[in-house]
C-alpha positions as CSV (number, residue, x, y, z in Angstrom):
1,M,-103.8,-34.7,15.9
2,G,-104.3,-35.2,12.1
3,L,-102.2,-36.9,9.6
4,V,-100.6,-33.7,8.4
5,E,-99.3,-32.9,11.9
6,L,-98.0,-36.5,12.3
7,R,-96.1,-36.1,9.0
8,D,-94.7,-32.8,10.2
9,I,-93.4,-34.4,13.4
10,E,-91.7,-37.1,11.3
11,I,-90.1,-34.4,9.2
12,F,-88.9,-32.6,12.3
13,L,-87.4,-35.7,13.8
14,T,-85.7,-36.7,10.6
15,L,-84.2,-33.3,10.1
16,A,-83.0,-33.3,13.7
17,E,-81.1,-36.5,12.9
18,E,-79.8,-35.6,9.4
19,L,-79.3,-31.8,10.0
20,H,-79.6,-31.5,6.2
21,F,-82.7,-30.5,4.3
22,G,-81.8,-32.3,1.1
23,R,-81.0,-35.6,2.9
24,T,-84.2,-35.3,4.9
25,A,-86.3,-34.8,1.8
26,E,-84.6,-37.7,0.1
27,R,-85.1,-40.0,3.1
28,L,-88.8,-39.2,3.4
29,H,-89.4,-39.0,-0.4
30,V,-90.7,-35.5,-0.2
31,S,-89.4,-32.2,-1.7
32,V,-87.0,-29.9,0.1
33,A,-89.7,-27.2,0.0
34,R,-92.1,-29.6,1.9
35,V,-89.4,-30.1,4.6
36,S,-88.8,-26.3,4.9
37,Q,-92.6,-25.6,5.0
38,A,-93.1,-28.1,7.8
39,I,-90.3,-26.7,9.9
40,K,-91.4,-23.1,9.4
41,K,-95.0,-24.1,10.3
42,Q,-93.8,-25.7,13.6
43,E,-91.6,-22.7,14.4
44,R,-94.5,-20.3,13.8
45,A,-96.8,-22.3,16.1
46,I,-94.1,-22.4,18.8
47,G,-92.9,-18.8,18.4
48,A,-89.2,-19.6,18.3
49,E,-86.6,-21.3,16.0
50,L,-86.1,-25.0,16.3
51,F,-83.1,-25.0,13.9
52,A,-80.3,-22.5,13.3
53,R,-79.5,-22.2,9.6
54,N,-76.4,-20.4,8.2
55,S,-73.8,-20.9,5.5
56,H,-72.1,-23.5,7.6
57,G,-75.1,-25.8,7.8
58,V,-78.0,-26.7,10.0
59,R,-78.1,-27.3,13.8
60,L,-80.7,-27.7,16.5
61,T,-81.2,-24.8,18.8
62,Q,-81.4,-25.5,22.5
63,L,-85.2,-25.4,22.2
64,G,-85.0,-27.7,19.2
65,E,-83.0,-30.2,21.2
66,Q,-85.7,-30.2,24.0
67,V,-88.5,-30.7,21.5
68,R,-86.6,-33.5,19.8
69,D,-86.0,-35.3,23.2
70,D,-89.7,-34.9,24.1
71,L,-91.1,-36.1,20.7
72,R,-88.8,-39.0,20.0
73,P,-90.3,-41.5,22.6
74,L,-93.8,-40.4,21.6
75,S,-93.0,-41.0,17.9
76,Q,-91.4,-44.4,18.6
77,G,-94.4,-45.4,20.8
78,L,-96.8,-44.5,18.0
79,A,-94.8,-46.3,15.4
80,Q,-94.7,-49.4,17.6
81,T,-98.5,-49.3,18.1
82,M,-99.1,-49.1,14.4
83,E,-96.7,-51.9,13.8
84,R,-98.4,-54.1,16.4
85,A,-101.8,-53.4,14.7
86,R,-100.4,-54.2,11.3
87,L,-99.0,-57.5,12.5
88,A,-102.2,-58.4,14.3
89,A,-104.2,-57.8,11.1
90,R,-101.8,-60.3,9.3
91,G,-102.1,-62.8,12.1
92,K,-98.6,-61.9,13.5
93,I,-98.3,-61.0,17.1
94,G,-94.8,-59.5,17.4
95,T,-91.5,-58.7,15.7
96,L,-88.1,-59.6,17.0
97,R,-85.6,-57.0,15.9
98,V,-82.0,-58.2,15.7
99,S,-79.1,-55.7,15.2
100,L,-75.8,-57.1,14.0
101,F,-72.3,-55.8,14.4
102,P,-70.6,-58.5,12.3
103,G,-71.2,-58.6,8.5
104,N,-71.5,-62.4,8.0
105,V,-75.3,-62.3,7.9
106,Q,-75.6,-65.2,5.4
107,E,-73.4,-67.5,7.4
108,L,-75.7,-67.0,10.4
109,R,-78.7,-67.9,8.4
110,R,-79.4,-71.1,10.2
111,Y,-80.3,-69.1,13.3
112,W,-82.7,-66.9,11.4
113,D,-84.3,-69.8,9.5
114,T,-84.7,-72.0,12.6
115,F,-86.3,-69.2,14.6
116,R,-88.8,-68.5,11.8
117,A,-89.6,-72.2,11.4
118,R,-90.2,-72.7,15.1
119,H,-92.1,-69.5,15.7
120,P,-94.2,-68.5,12.6
121,Q,-96.3,-66.3,14.9
122,W,-93.4,-63.8,15.1
123,E,-91.6,-61.8,12.5
124,L,-87.8,-61.5,12.5
125,R,-86.2,-58.3,11.3
126,L,-82.5,-57.9,10.8
127,R,-80.4,-54.7,10.5
128,M,-76.8,-53.6,10.8
129,S,-75.8,-51.9,14.0
130,N,-74.7,-48.3,14.3
131,Y,-71.0,-47.9,15.0
132,Q,-71.7,-44.9,17.2
133,D,-72.6,-46.2,20.6
134,P,-73.3,-49.8,19.5
135,F,-75.6,-50.5,22.5
136,A,-77.8,-47.5,21.9
137,Q,-80.2,-49.4,19.7
138,L,-80.9,-51.8,22.7
139,R,-81.2,-49.0,25.2
140,N,-83.5,-46.7,23.1
141,G,-85.8,-49.6,22.1
142,E,-84.9,-49.7,18.4
143,A,-83.6,-53.3,18.7
144,D,-84.3,-56.3,20.9
145,I,-81.1,-58.2,20.4
146,L,-77.6,-57.2,19.4
147,V,-75.0,-59.6,17.9
148,A,-71.7,-58.3,19.1
149,W,-68.3,-59.5,20.2
150,L,-68.1,-60.7,23.7
151,P,-67.7,-60.3,26.6
152,V,-70.1,-57.4,27.2
153,N,-69.8,-56.2,30.8
154,E,-72.6,-53.6,30.9
155,P,-74.8,-53.7,34.1
156,D,-78.1,-53.2,32.2
157,L,-77.4,-55.8,29.5
158,T,-77.6,-59.6,29.5
159,Q,-75.1,-61.7,27.5
160,G,-76.5,-64.7,25.7
161,P,-75.1,-67.7,23.7
162,V,-72.1,-67.5,21.4
163,L,-72.9,-67.7,17.7
164,F,-69.4,-68.0,16.3
165,S,-65.7,-67.3,17.1
166,E,-63.1,-66.3,14.6
167,P,-59.3,-65.7,14.4
168,R,-58.1,-62.2,13.5
169,V,-56.6,-60.6,10.5
170,L,-54.9,-57.3,10.1
171,G,-56.1,-55.1,7.2
172,V,-53.4,-52.9,5.6
173,A,-53.2,-50.9,2.4
174,N,-52.2,-53.2,-0.5
175,D,-48.9,-51.3,-0.9
176,H,-48.1,-51.3,2.8
177,A,-44.7,-52.5,3.9
178,L,-46.3,-55.3,6.0
179,T,-47.7,-57.0,2.9
180,R,-44.3,-58.7,2.4
181,W,-45.2,-61.0,5.3
182,S,-47.7,-63.9,5.0
183,S,-48.7,-63.6,8.7
184,I,-47.8,-61.2,11.5
185,S,-47.7,-60.9,15.3
186,V,-49.9,-58.6,17.2
187,E,-46.7,-56.9,18.5
188,V,-46.4,-55.4,15.0
189,V,-49.7,-53.5,15.5
190,S,-48.1,-51.3,18.1
191,D,-45.9,-49.8,15.5
192,F,-48.8,-48.2,13.7
193,Q,-52.0,-46.3,14.5
194,H,-55.3,-48.1,14.9
195,V,-58.9,-46.9,14.8
196,V,-61.2,-46.6,17.8
197,I,-65.0,-46.7,17.6
198,D,-66.6,-43.4,18.8
199,S,-68.6,-43.8,22.0
200,A,-67.7,-47.5,22.4
201,P,-67.2,-48.5,26.1
202,G,-63.5,-48.8,26.6
203,D,-63.4,-52.2,28.3
204,W,-65.7,-53.7,25.6
205,F,-63.6,-52.2,22.7
206,E,-60.4,-53.5,24.4
207,Q,-61.6,-57.0,23.6
208,Y,-61.3,-56.0,19.9
209,V,-58.2,-53.9,20.0
210,P,-56.2,-54.2,23.2
211,E,-54.5,-51.2,24.7
212,V,-51.2,-53.0,24.9
213,T,-49.7,-56.1,23.3
214,P,-48.7,-59.2,25.3
215,R,-45.3,-57.7,25.7
216,G,-46.7,-54.5,27.1
217,R,-46.2,-52.3,24.1
218,A,-49.0,-49.6,23.8
219,I,-51.3,-49.8,20.7
220,D,-52.0,-46.3,19.4
221,R,-55.8,-46.0,19.1
222,T,-56.2,-42.4,18.2
223,V,-58.1,-42.4,14.8
224,S,-61.8,-42.2,15.7
225,V,-64.4,-43.6,13.3
226,D,-68.2,-44.0,13.4
227,N,-68.8,-46.2,10.3
228,L,-67.2,-49.1,8.5
229,E,-66.5,-47.1,5.3
230,D,-64.3,-44.7,7.3
231,V,-62.4,-47.7,8.7
232,F,-61.7,-48.9,5.2
233,M,-60.7,-45.4,4.1
234,A,-58.3,-44.8,6.9
235,T,-56.7,-48.2,6.1
236,V,-56.5,-47.7,2.4
237,L,-54.9,-44.2,2.9
238,G,-52.2,-45.8,5.2
239,E,-53.4,-43.8,8.2
240,T,-54.0,-46.9,10.2
241,V,-53.8,-50.7,10.2
242,T,-57.0,-52.4,11.3
243,L,-57.7,-55.6,13.2
244,F,-60.7,-57.5,11.8
245,P,-62.4,-60.8,12.4
246,T,-61.6,-63.3,9.6
247,H,-65.0,-63.1,7.9
248,V,-64.1,-59.7,6.4
249,I,-62.0,-61.5,3.9
250,R,-65.2,-63.2,2.5
251,Y,-67.6,-60.3,2.9
252,Y,-65.4,-57.3,2.3
253,P,-62.8,-58.3,-0.3
254,R,-61.2,-55.1,-1.6
255,P,-58.5,-54.6,-4.3
256,D,-56.9,-51.8,-2.2
257,I,-56.7,-53.8,1.1
258,A,-54.6,-56.8,2.0
259,Y,-55.7,-59.0,5.0
260,L,-52.8,-60.7,6.9
261,P,-53.5,-63.5,9.4
262,V,-52.5,-62.5,13.0
263,K,-50.9,-65.6,14.6
264,D,-50.9,-64.7,18.3
265,M,-54.3,-63.4,19.2
266,D,-57.1,-65.4,20.8
267,V,-60.2,-66.0,18.7
268,L,-62.9,-63.4,19.0
269,P,-66.3,-64.7,20.1
270,Y,-69.6,-63.1,18.9
271,G,-72.9,-63.7,20.6
272,L,-76.2,-62.3,21.7
273,V,-76.8,-59.3,24.0
274,W,-80.1,-57.8,25.1
275,R,-81.4,-55.3,27.6
276,S,-82.1,-57.1,30.8
277,D,-85.3,-55.2,31.7
278,A,-86.7,-55.7,28.2
279,E,-86.4,-59.5,28.1
280,N,-89.5,-61.1,26.6
281,D,-90.7,-64.4,25.2
282,M,-89.3,-63.6,21.7
283,I,-85.8,-62.9,23.1
284,R,-85.8,-66.0,25.2
285,A,-87.0,-68.1,22.2
286,F,-84.2,-66.8,20.0
287,A,-81.7,-67.4,22.7
288,R,-83.0,-71.0,23.0
289,V,-82.5,-71.4,19.2
290,A,-79.0,-70.2,19.5
291,G,-78.3,-72.5,22.4
292,D,-79.8,-75.5,20.7
293,L,-77.9,-75.1,17.5
294,G,-74.7,-74.1,19.2
295,P,-71.9,-72.0,17.7
296,L,-71.0,-72.2,14.0
297,P,-68.1,-74.7,13.4
298,G,-64.8,-73.0,13.7
């Protein structure tokens, strides 16, 4: 398989993810014509359409979905092979990929710096987690460790040390009626709609936004989101109020959102999670760093 064919596969998989020729071209730094040419070439070779195109947009055909599912692990395996070769050429023998749900990356720097100092033979790569199915990056092999709120009660995942714990704040539009209060009770949340993360396991998300208040009042979680910007947008428009960990005040200050301390919720712990059957020396080494340093001061 030549380089051209490999590039065409990359174009196919990116278009299967983006479902938009322009965004695919921009992401891969090629022209839209190059993307269209590659897809038509693959469809001619197969003898059937991989994508259905019409005035409403682009979608995968049933055959396209099958090809995507067959090619994705092969592409990931090839990319990992090339990455290992690149690291070996530089004297590096592995990369630990950490995906983060919280946004306070700088405050967690002591863990990154200590790991790099103790283990110069390994690279450390950080990325923000996807809101849609937050555990997917662990399960599909894109990440080795996830930093998320705890507990995580998934049978295939291991829960590691806590990195930090924080009180909660409620984000509301800056002209919301609740802004007349300096702090609020979680009972107030039940009077308004709240967001829910698409594809998040229910018992895990309940640690973040409970289904009911301590007094048994139901919390309406009917506004679905799959990214942080949509969370902020729903809050600004007054469609929802939104519970956050306190670090959003420092990392996401906004002129259109007020953050009100919630006085009667337990602190929310964040820690390490990884796939049990993928545990390796790098994961164990990072968990030891986190255990040795302990959680950030509260």
